[in-house]
PyMOL CGO cylinders between C-alpha atoms (Angstrom):
from pymol import cmd
from pymol.cgo import CYLINDER

trace = [
    CYLINDER, -287.05, 83.08, -93.22, -284.51, 85.44, -94.69, 0.3, 1, 1, 1, 1, 1, 1,
    CYLINDER, -284.51, 85.44, -94.69, -282.11, 86.62, -92.03, 0.3, 1, 1, 1, 1, 1, 1,
    CYLINDER, -282.11, 86.62, -92.03, -280.16, 89.20, -94.02, 0.3, 1, 1, 1, 1, 1, 1,
    CYLINDER, -280.16, 89.20, -94.02, -277.82, 89.96, -91.15, 0.3, 1, 1, 1, 1, 1, 1,
    CYLINDER, -277.82, 89.96, -91.15, -276.47, 86.40, -91.24, 0.3, 1, 1, 1, 1, 1, 1,
    CYLINDER, -276.47, 86.40, -91.24, -273.59, 85.53, -93.55, 0.3, 1, 1, 1, 1, 1, 1,
    CYLINDER, -273.59, 85.53, -93.55, -274.73, 84.52, -97.04, 0.3, 1, 1, 1, 1, 1, 1,
    CYLINDER, -274.73, 84.52, -97.04, -271.45, 82.89, -97.98, 0.3, 1, 1, 1, 1, 1, 1,
    CYLINDER, -271.45, 82.89, -97.98, -268.77, 80.85, -96.24, 0.3, 1, 1, 1, 1, 1, 1,
    CYLINDER, -268.77, 80.85, -96.24, -271.18, 78.19, -95.01, 0.3, 1, 1, 1, 1, 1, 1,
    CYLINDER, -271.18, 78.19, -95.01, -270.39, 74.50, -95.15, 0.3, 1, 1, 1, 1, 1, 1,
    CYLINDER, -270.39, 74.50, -95.15, -272.62, 71.48, -95.57, 0.3, 1, 1, 1, 1, 1, 1,
    CYLINDER, -272.62, 71.48, -95.57, -272.62, 69.69, -92.25, 0.3, 1, 1, 1, 1, 1, 1,
    CYLINDER, -272.62, 69.69, -92.25, -275.20, 66.96, -92.93, 0.3, 1, 1, 1, 1, 1, 1,
    CYLINDER, -275.20, 66.96, -92.93, -277.15, 65.86, -95.99, 0.3, 1, 1, 1, 1, 1, 1,
    CYLINDER, -277.15, 65.86, -95.99, -279.95, 63.37, -95.37, 0.3, 1, 1, 1, 1, 1, 1,
    CYLINDER, -279.95, 63.37, -95.37, -282.17, 62.56, -98.38, 0.3, 1, 1, 1, 1, 1, 1,
    CYLINDER, -282.17, 62.56, -98.38, -284.55, 65.54, -98.24, 0.3, 1, 1, 1, 1, 1, 1,
    CYLINDER, -284.55, 65.54, -98.24, -282.69, 68.07, -96.07, 0.3, 1, 1, 1, 1, 1, 1,
    CYLINDER, -282.69, 68.07, -96.07, -279.33, 69.80, -95.87, 0.3, 1, 1, 1, 1, 1, 1,
    CYLINDER, -279.33, 69.80, -95.87, -277.83, 71.36, -92.75, 0.3, 1, 1, 1, 1, 1, 1,
    CYLINDER, -277.83, 71.36, -92.75, -275.58, 74.31, -93.56, 0.3, 1, 1, 1, 1, 1, 1,
    CYLINDER, -275.58, 74.31, -93.56, -273.42, 75.86, -90.85, 0.3, 1, 1, 1, 1, 1, 1,
    CYLINDER, -273.42, 75.86, -90.85, -271.27, 78.95, -90.57, 0.3, 1, 1, 1, 1, 1, 1,
    CYLINDER, -271.27, 78.95, -90.57, -268.37, 78.59, -88.18, 0.3, 1, 1, 1, 1, 1, 1,
    CYLINDER, -268.37, 78.59, -88.18, -266.15, 81.09, -86.42, 0.3, 1, 1, 1, 1, 1, 1,
    CYLINDER, -266.15, 81.09, -86.42, -262.95, 79.79, -84.82, 0.3, 1, 1, 1, 1, 1, 1,
    CYLINDER, -262.95, 79.79, -84.82, -264.19, 76.22, -85.18, 0.3, 1, 1, 1, 1, 1, 1,
    CYLINDER, -264.19, 76.22, -85.18, -267.58, 76.84, -83.52, 0.3, 1, 1, 1, 1, 1, 1,
    CYLINDER, -267.58, 76.84, -83.52, -270.91, 76.96, -85.32, 0.3, 1, 1, 1, 1, 1, 1,
    CYLINDER, -270.91, 76.96, -85.32, -272.49, 80.42, -85.11, 0.3, 1, 1, 1, 1, 1, 1,
    CYLINDER, -272.49, 80.42, -85.11, -275.27, 80.07, -87.71, 0.3, 1, 1, 1, 1, 1, 1,
    CYLINDER, -275.27, 80.07, -87.71, -277.16, 76.95, -88.78, 0.3, 1, 1, 1, 1, 1, 1,
    CYLINDER, -277.16, 76.95, -88.78, -279.73, 76.72, -91.58, 0.3, 1, 1, 1, 1, 1, 1,
    CYLINDER, -279.73, 76.72, -91.58, -281.71, 73.67, -92.63, 0.3, 1, 1, 1, 1, 1, 1,
    CYLINDER, -281.71, 73.67, -92.63, -283.03, 73.66, -96.18, 0.3, 1, 1, 1, 1, 1, 1,
    CYLINDER, -283.03, 73.66, -96.18, -285.57, 71.02, -97.14, 0.3, 1, 1, 1, 1, 1, 1,
    CYLINDER, -285.57, 71.02, -97.14, -287.10, 69.67, -100.34, 0.3, 1, 1, 1, 1, 1, 1,
    CYLINDER, -287.10, 69.67, -100.34, -290.80, 69.74, -101.13, 0.3, 1, 1, 1, 1, 1, 1,
    CYLINDER, -290.80, 69.74, -101.13, -292.28, 71.16, -97.94, 0.3, 1, 1, 1, 1, 1, 1,
    CYLINDER, -292.28, 71.16, -97.94, -296.02, 71.58, -97.56, 0.3, 1, 1, 1, 1, 1, 1,
    CYLINDER, -296.02, 71.58, -97.56, -297.25, 74.14, -100.11, 0.3, 1, 1, 1, 1, 1, 1,
    CYLINDER, -297.25, 74.14, -100.11, -293.64, 74.85, -101.13, 0.3, 1, 1, 1, 1, 1, 1,
    CYLINDER, -293.64, 74.85, -101.13, -292.30, 72.63, -103.90, 0.3, 1, 1, 1, 1, 1, 1,
    CYLINDER, -292.30, 72.63, -103.90, -288.54, 72.48, -104.48, 0.3, 1, 1, 1, 1, 1, 1,
    CYLINDER, -288.54, 72.48, -104.48, -285.77, 73.36, -102.06, 0.3, 1, 1, 1, 1, 1, 1,
    CYLINDER, -285.77, 73.36, -102.06, -286.23, 76.11, -99.46, 0.3, 1, 1, 1, 1, 1, 1,
    CYLINDER, -286.23, 76.11, -99.46, -285.36, 77.10, -95.91, 0.3, 1, 1, 1, 1, 1, 1,
    CYLINDER, -285.36, 77.10, -95.91, -287.04, 75.08, -93.19, 0.3, 1, 1, 1, 1, 1, 1,
    CYLINDER, -287.04, 75.08, -93.19, -285.49, 76.48, -90.00, 0.3, 1, 1, 1, 1, 1, 1,
    CYLINDER, -285.49, 76.48, -90.00, -282.49, 78.40, -88.82, 0.3, 1, 1, 1, 1, 1, 1,
    CYLINDER, -282.49, 78.40, -88.82, -280.70, 79.55, -85.69, 0.3, 1, 1, 1, 1, 1, 1,
    CYLINDER, -280.70, 79.55, -85.69, -277.86, 81.92, -85.01, 0.3, 1, 1, 1, 1, 1, 1,
    CYLINDER, -277.86, 81.92, -85.01, -275.85, 83.16, -82.10, 0.3, 1, 1, 1, 1, 1, 1,
    CYLINDER, -275.85, 83.16, -82.10, -275.88, 86.71, -80.87, 0.3, 1, 1, 1, 1, 1, 1,
    CYLINDER, -275.88, 86.71, -80.87, -274.42, 89.03, -83.55, 0.3, 1, 1, 1, 1, 1, 1,
    CYLINDER, -274.42, 89.03, -83.55, -271.44, 89.72, -81.27, 0.3, 1, 1, 1, 1, 1, 1,
    CYLINDER, -271.44, 89.72, -81.27, -270.35, 86.14, -81.99, 0.3, 1, 1, 1, 1, 1, 1,
    CYLINDER, -270.35, 86.14, -81.99, -270.10, 86.81, -85.71, 0.3, 1, 1, 1, 1, 1, 1,
    CYLINDER, -270.10, 86.81, -85.71, -267.16, 88.57, -87.37, 0.3, 1, 1, 1, 1, 1, 1,
    CYLINDER, -267.16, 88.57, -87.37, -267.19, 92.34, -86.82, 0.3, 1, 1, 1, 1, 1, 1,
    CYLINDER, -267.19, 92.34, -86.82, -267.89, 93.07, -90.50, 0.3, 1, 1, 1, 1, 1, 1,
    CYLINDER, -267.89, 93.07, -90.50, -271.36, 91.48, -90.23, 0.3, 1, 1, 1, 1, 1, 1,
    CYLINDER, -271.36, 91.48, -90.23, -272.35, 93.44, -87.14, 0.3, 1, 1, 1, 1, 1, 1,
    CYLINDER, -272.35, 93.44, -87.14, -271.07, 96.68, -88.66, 0.3, 1, 1, 1, 1, 1, 1,
    CYLINDER, -271.07, 96.68, -88.66, -272.86, 96.04, -91.97, 0.3, 1, 1, 1, 1, 1, 1,
    CYLINDER, -272.86, 96.04, -91.97, -276.19, 95.91, -90.14, 0.3, 1, 1, 1, 1, 1, 1,
    CYLINDER, -276.19, 95.91, -90.14, -275.53, 98.86, -87.84, 0.3, 1, 1, 1, 1, 1, 1,
    CYLINDER, -275.53, 98.86, -87.84, -275.01, 96.90, -84.64, 0.3, 1, 1, 1, 1, 1, 1,
    CYLINDER, -275.01, 96.90, -84.64, -272.63, 98.44, -82.17, 0.3, 1, 1, 1, 1, 1, 1,
    CYLINDER, -272.63, 98.44, -82.17, -270.80, 95.61, -80.45, 0.3, 1, 1, 1, 1, 1, 1,
    CYLINDER, -270.80, 95.61, -80.45, -269.43, 96.94, -77.16, 0.3, 1, 1, 1, 1, 1, 1,
    CYLINDER, -269.43, 96.94, -77.16, -266.51, 95.31, -75.39, 0.3, 1, 1, 1, 1, 1, 1,
    CYLINDER, -266.51, 95.31, -75.39, -265.72, 94.80, -71.74, 0.3, 1, 1, 1, 1, 1, 1,
    CYLINDER, -265.72, 94.80, -71.74, -262.63, 95.94, -69.85, 0.3, 1, 1, 1, 1, 1, 1,
    CYLINDER, -262.63, 95.94, -69.85, -260.69, 92.93, -71.18, 0.3, 1, 1, 1, 1, 1, 1,
    CYLINDER, -260.69, 92.93, -71.18, -261.61, 93.63, -74.82, 0.3, 1, 1, 1, 1, 1, 1,
    CYLINDER, -261.61, 93.63, -74.82, -264.14, 90.78, -75.07, 0.3, 1, 1, 1, 1, 1, 1,
    CYLINDER, -264.14, 90.78, -75.07, -267.12, 91.44, -77.30, 0.3, 1, 1, 1, 1, 1, 1,
    CYLINDER, -267.12, 91.44, -77.30, -270.36, 91.68, -75.32, 0.3, 1, 1, 1, 1, 1, 1,
    CYLINDER, -270.36, 91.68, -75.32, -273.63, 90.21, -76.61, 0.3, 1, 1, 1, 1, 1, 1,
    CYLINDER, -273.63, 90.21, -76.61, -275.91, 92.75, -78.26, 0.3, 1, 1, 1, 1, 1, 1,
    CYLINDER, -275.91, 92.75, -78.26, -278.71, 91.11, -76.29, 0.3, 1, 1, 1, 1, 1, 1,
    CYLINDER, -278.71, 91.11, -76.29, -276.98, 92.61, -73.21, 0.3, 1, 1, 1, 1, 1, 1,
    CYLINDER, -276.98, 92.61, -73.21, -275.70, 95.95, -74.52, 0.3, 1, 1, 1, 1, 1, 1,
    CYLINDER, -275.70, 95.95, -74.52, -276.09, 97.58, -77.91, 0.3, 1, 1, 1, 1, 1, 1,
    CYLINDER, -276.09, 97.58, -77.91, -276.33, 100.97, -79.47, 0.3, 1, 1, 1, 1, 1, 1,
    CYLINDER, -276.33, 100.97, -79.47, -277.84, 102.32, -82.65, 0.3, 1, 1, 1, 1, 1, 1,
    CYLINDER, -277.84, 102.32, -82.65, -278.62, 105.54, -84.45, 0.3, 1, 1, 1, 1, 1, 1,
    CYLINDER, -278.62, 105.54, -84.45, -282.16, 106.84, -84.46, 0.3, 1, 1, 1, 1, 1, 1,
    CYLINDER, -282.16, 106.84, -84.46, -284.36, 106.18, -87.47, 0.3, 1, 1, 1, 1, 1, 1,
    CYLINDER, -284.36, 106.18, -87.47, -284.90, 108.84, -90.12, 0.3, 1, 1, 1, 1, 1, 1,
    CYLINDER, -284.90, 108.84, -90.12, -288.37, 107.57, -91.03, 0.3, 1, 1, 1, 1, 1, 1,
    CYLINDER, -288.37, 107.57, -91.03, -289.73, 108.88, -87.72, 0.3, 1, 1, 1, 1, 1, 1,
    CYLINDER, -289.73, 108.88, -87.72, -287.55, 111.98, -87.47, 0.3, 1, 1, 1, 1, 1, 1,
    CYLINDER, -287.55, 111.98, -87.47, -285.20, 110.62, -84.80, 0.3, 1, 1, 1, 1, 1, 1,
    CYLINDER, -285.20, 110.62, -84.80, -282.00, 110.41, -86.83, 0.3, 1, 1, 1, 1, 1, 1,
    CYLINDER, -282.00, 110.41, -86.83, -280.26, 112.98, -84.60, 0.3, 1, 1, 1, 1, 1, 1,
    CYLINDER, -280.26, 112.98, -84.60, -280.75, 110.73, -81.56, 0.3, 1, 1, 1, 1, 1, 1,
    CYLINDER, -280.75, 110.73, -81.56, -278.64, 107.74, -80.56, 0.3, 1, 1, 1, 1, 1, 1,
    CYLINDER, -278.64, 107.74, -80.56, -279.87, 104.84, -78.45, 0.3, 1, 1, 1, 1, 1, 1,
    CYLINDER, -279.87, 104.84, -78.45, -278.04, 102.67, -75.95, 0.3, 1, 1, 1, 1, 1, 1,
    CYLINDER, -278.04, 102.67, -75.95, -279.76, 99.55, -74.62, 0.3, 1, 1, 1, 1, 1, 1,
    CYLINDER, -279.76, 99.55, -74.62, -278.34, 97.84, -71.55, 0.3, 1, 1, 1, 1, 1, 1,
    CYLINDER, -278.34, 97.84, -71.55, -280.00, 95.09, -69.53, 0.3, 1, 1, 1, 1, 1, 1,
    CYLINDER, -280.00, 95.09, -69.53, -283.49, 95.99, -70.69, 0.3, 1, 1, 1, 1, 1, 1,
    CYLINDER, -283.49, 95.99, -70.69, -283.07, 99.74, -70.14, 0.3, 1, 1, 1, 1, 1, 1,
    CYLINDER, -283.07, 99.74, -70.14, -282.77, 102.32, -72.87, 0.3, 1, 1, 1, 1, 1, 1,
    CYLINDER, -282.77, 102.32, -72.87, -280.68, 105.50, -72.69, 0.3, 1, 1, 1, 1, 1, 1,
    CYLINDER, -280.68, 105.50, -72.69, -280.77, 108.26, -75.27, 0.3, 1, 1, 1, 1, 1, 1,
    CYLINDER, -280.77, 108.26, -75.27, -278.31, 110.77, -76.66, 0.3, 1, 1, 1, 1, 1, 1,
    CYLINDER, -278.31, 110.77, -76.66, -280.70, 113.48, -77.83, 0.3, 1, 1, 1, 1, 1, 1,
    CYLINDER, -280.70, 113.48, -77.83, -278.73, 116.62, -78.75, 0.3, 1, 1, 1, 1, 1, 1,
    CYLINDER, -278.73, 116.62, -78.75, -281.59, 118.13, -80.78, 0.3, 1, 1, 1, 1, 1, 1,
    CYLINDER, -281.59, 118.13, -80.78, -284.25, 117.27, -78.20, 0.3, 1, 1, 1, 1, 1, 1,
    CYLINDER, -284.25, 117.27, -78.20, -286.44, 115.23, -80.56, 0.3, 1, 1, 1, 1, 1, 1,
    CYLINDER, -286.44, 115.23, -80.56, -287.42, 112.72, -77.86, 0.3, 1, 1, 1, 1, 1, 1,
    CYLINDER, -287.42, 112.72, -77.86, -287.47, 115.26, -75.03, 0.3, 1, 1, 1, 1, 1, 1,
    CYLINDER, -287.47, 115.26, -75.03, -290.20, 117.18, -76.86, 0.3, 1, 1, 1, 1, 1, 1,
    CYLINDER, -290.20, 117.18, -76.86, -292.29, 114.00, -76.94, 0.3, 1, 1, 1, 1, 1, 1,
    CYLINDER, -292.29, 114.00, -76.94, -291.86, 113.46, -73.19, 0.3, 1, 1, 1, 1, 1, 1,
    CYLINDER, -291.86, 113.46, -73.19, -290.12, 110.11, -73.68, 0.3, 1, 1, 1, 1, 1, 1,
    CYLINDER, -290.12, 110.11, -73.68, -287.10, 110.88, -71.47, 0.3, 1, 1, 1, 1, 1, 1,
    CYLINDER, -287.10, 110.88, -71.47, -286.90, 110.86, -67.67, 0.3, 1, 1, 1, 1, 1, 1,
    CYLINDER, -286.90, 110.86, -67.67, -284.55, 113.86, -67.74, 0.3, 1, 1, 1, 1, 1, 1,
    CYLINDER, -284.55, 113.86, -67.74, -282.98, 116.11, -70.36, 0.3, 1, 1, 1, 1, 1, 1,
    CYLINDER, -282.98, 116.11, -70.36, -279.94, 115.05, -72.34, 0.3, 1, 1, 1, 1, 1, 1,
    CYLINDER, -279.94, 115.05, -72.34, -276.76, 116.83, -71.17, 0.3, 1, 1, 1, 1, 1, 1,
    CYLINDER, -276.76, 116.83, -71.17, -274.13, 117.26, -73.87, 0.3, 1, 1, 1, 1, 1, 1,
    CYLINDER, -274.13, 117.26, -73.87, -271.59, 118.76, -71.50, 0.3, 1, 1, 1, 1, 1, 1,
    CYLINDER, -271.59, 118.76, -71.50, -272.12, 116.87, -68.25, 0.3, 1, 1, 1, 1, 1, 1,
    CYLINDER, -272.12, 116.87, -68.25, -269.95, 116.68, -65.19, 0.3, 1, 1, 1, 1, 1, 1,
    CYLINDER, -269.95, 116.68, -65.19, -269.04, 113.15, -64.13, 0.3, 1, 1, 1, 1, 1, 1,
    CYLINDER, -269.04, 113.15, -64.13, -270.57, 112.56, -60.68, 0.3, 1, 1, 1, 1, 1, 1,
    CYLINDER, -270.57, 112.56, -60.68, -268.10, 111.62, -57.96, 0.3, 1, 1, 1, 1, 1, 1,
    CYLINDER, -268.10, 111.62, -57.96, -270.21, 108.52, -57.24, 0.3, 1, 1, 1, 1, 1, 1,
    CYLINDER, -270.21, 108.52, -57.24, -270.08, 107.30, -60.86, 0.3, 1, 1, 1, 1, 1, 1,
    CYLINDER, -270.08, 107.30, -60.86, -268.25, 104.06, -61.58, 0.3, 1, 1, 1, 1, 1, 1,
    CYLINDER, -268.25, 104.06, -61.58, -266.69, 102.85, -64.81, 0.3, 1, 1, 1, 1, 1, 1,
    CYLINDER, -266.69, 102.85, -64.81, -268.46, 99.74, -66.16, 0.3, 1, 1, 1, 1, 1, 1,
    CYLINDER, -268.46, 99.74, -66.16, -265.41, 98.87, -68.24, 0.3, 1, 1, 1, 1, 1, 1,
    CYLINDER, -265.41, 98.87, -68.24, -267.67, 98.81, -71.30, 0.3, 1, 1, 1, 1, 1, 1,
    CYLINDER, -267.67, 98.81, -71.30, -266.44, 100.70, -74.32, 0.3, 1, 1, 1, 1, 1, 1,
    CYLINDER, -266.44, 100.70, -74.32, -267.15, 101.23, -77.99, 0.3, 1, 1, 1, 1, 1, 1,
    CYLINDER, -267.15, 101.23, -77.99, -265.04, 103.27, -80.41, 0.3, 1, 1, 1, 1, 1, 1,
    CYLINDER, -265.04, 103.27, -80.41, -263.61, 105.67, -77.87, 0.3, 1, 1, 1, 1, 1, 1,
    CYLINDER, -263.61, 105.67, -77.87, -266.75, 105.85, -75.72, 0.3, 1, 1, 1, 1, 1, 1,
    CYLINDER, -266.75, 105.85, -75.72, -266.62, 104.55, -72.14, 0.3, 1, 1, 1, 1, 1, 1,
    CYLINDER, -266.62, 104.55, -72.14, -269.75, 103.87, -70.11, 0.3, 1, 1, 1, 1, 1, 1,
    CYLINDER, -269.75, 103.87, -70.11, -270.18, 105.02, -66.50, 0.3, 1, 1, 1, 1, 1, 1,
    CYLINDER, -270.18, 105.02, -66.50, -273.13, 104.86, -64.08, 0.3, 1, 1, 1, 1, 1, 1,
    CYLINDER, -273.13, 104.86, -64.08, -274.14, 105.98, -60.63, 0.3, 1, 1, 1, 1, 1, 1,
    CYLINDER, -274.14, 105.98, -60.63, -276.02, 103.49, -58.45, 0.3, 1, 1, 1, 1, 1, 1,
    CYLINDER, -276.02, 103.49, -58.45, -279.49, 104.72, -59.50, 0.3, 1, 1, 1, 1, 1, 1,
    CYLINDER, -279.49, 104.72, -59.50, -278.71, 104.00, -63.21, 0.3, 1, 1, 1, 1, 1, 1,
    CYLINDER, -278.71, 104.00, -63.21, -281.09, 106.74, -64.39, 0.3, 1, 1, 1, 1, 1, 1,
    CYLINDER, -281.09, 106.74, -64.39, -278.38, 108.36, -66.52, 0.3, 1, 1, 1, 1, 1, 1,
    CYLINDER, -278.38, 108.36, -66.52, -275.68, 106.74, -68.62, 0.3, 1, 1, 1, 1, 1, 1,
    CYLINDER, -275.68, 106.74, -68.62, -272.52, 108.84, -68.47, 0.3, 1, 1, 1, 1, 1, 1,
    CYLINDER, -272.52, 108.84, -68.47, -270.64, 108.43, -71.72, 0.3, 1, 1, 1, 1, 1, 1,
    CYLINDER, -270.64, 108.43, -71.72, -267.04, 109.63, -71.62, 0.3, 1, 1, 1, 1, 1, 1,
    CYLINDER, -267.04, 109.63, -71.62, -265.06, 110.23, -74.78, 0.3, 1, 1, 1, 1, 1, 1,
    CYLINDER, -265.06, 110.23, -74.78, -262.12, 112.36, -75.82, 0.3, 1, 1, 1, 1, 1, 1,
    CYLINDER, -262.12, 112.36, -75.82, -264.65, 115.20, -76.28, 0.3, 1, 1, 1, 1, 1, 1,
    CYLINDER, -264.65, 115.20, -76.28, -265.84, 115.13, -72.66, 0.3, 1, 1, 1, 1, 1, 1,
    CYLINDER, -265.84, 115.13, -72.66, -268.74, 113.60, -70.76, 0.3, 1, 1, 1, 1, 1, 1,
    CYLINDER, -268.74, 113.60, -70.76, -272.35, 113.38, -71.88, 0.3, 1, 1, 1, 1, 1, 1,
    CYLINDER, -272.35, 113.38, -71.88, -275.35, 112.48, -69.73, 0.3, 1, 1, 1, 1, 1, 1,
    CYLINDER, -275.35, 112.48, -69.73, -277.72, 110.20, -71.64, 0.3, 1, 1, 1, 1, 1, 1,
    CYLINDER, -277.72, 110.20, -71.64, -281.04, 110.01, -69.75, 0.3, 1, 1, 1, 1, 1, 1,
    CYLINDER, -281.04, 110.01, -69.75, -283.01, 106.84, -69.40, 0.3, 1, 1, 1, 1, 1, 1,
    CYLINDER, -283.01, 106.84, -69.40, -286.11, 106.63, -71.59, 0.3, 1, 1, 1, 1, 1, 1,
    CYLINDER, -286.11, 106.63, -71.59, -289.49, 106.28, -69.88, 0.3, 1, 1, 1, 1, 1, 1,
    CYLINDER, -289.49, 106.28, -69.88, -290.45, 103.56, -72.34, 0.3, 1, 1, 1, 1, 1, 1,
    CYLINDER, -290.45, 103.56, -72.34, -289.15, 102.08, -75.57, 0.3, 1, 1, 1, 1, 1, 1,
    CYLINDER, -289.15, 102.08, -75.57, -288.36, 105.23, -77.51, 0.3, 1, 1, 1, 1, 1, 1,
    CYLINDER, -288.36, 105.23, -77.51, -287.79, 103.55, -80.86, 0.3, 1, 1, 1, 1, 1, 1,
    CYLINDER, -287.79, 103.55, -80.86, -290.12, 104.03, -83.80, 0.3, 1, 1, 1, 1, 1, 1,
    CYLINDER, -290.12, 104.03, -83.80, -293.23, 101.96, -84.35, 0.3, 1, 1, 1, 1, 1, 1,
]
cmd.load_cgo(trace, "trace")
């Protein structure tokens, strides 16, 4: 039950019945991670984890999200958005997609693919455009991450990512384009 992305220090003992201990990790007075360790479970003598739960990584301090490669986007008011709603990540080297970058929003996946590694495999609905023109009908979502701002047109087939370097058109993937 190791959850390496969860904090491994800074927890407090919240409850301690005879054969269990509830540990919690709090942020701003609110529990964000809870772990129950129990003694002498079936086929597991001694103390060990029994169950755990945690909030979305966006609810943890930024250093934890960054340590595990999660991009925590913020809204127009600077509030951190749940990674279950919007998140980004670099492509994996073990399947040759390290030059790509993925953006997941509301169950859809968009891809920055400057070397065409996913386009060659037919996984994209359209080609990536590194020097795109922002469509007049595009609207700013207010979402941003490290100098990138996210825009869409109504069809949501392309994510327009604006930065100080210009605008890129990240096409929507036909299916989950991550590695198996």
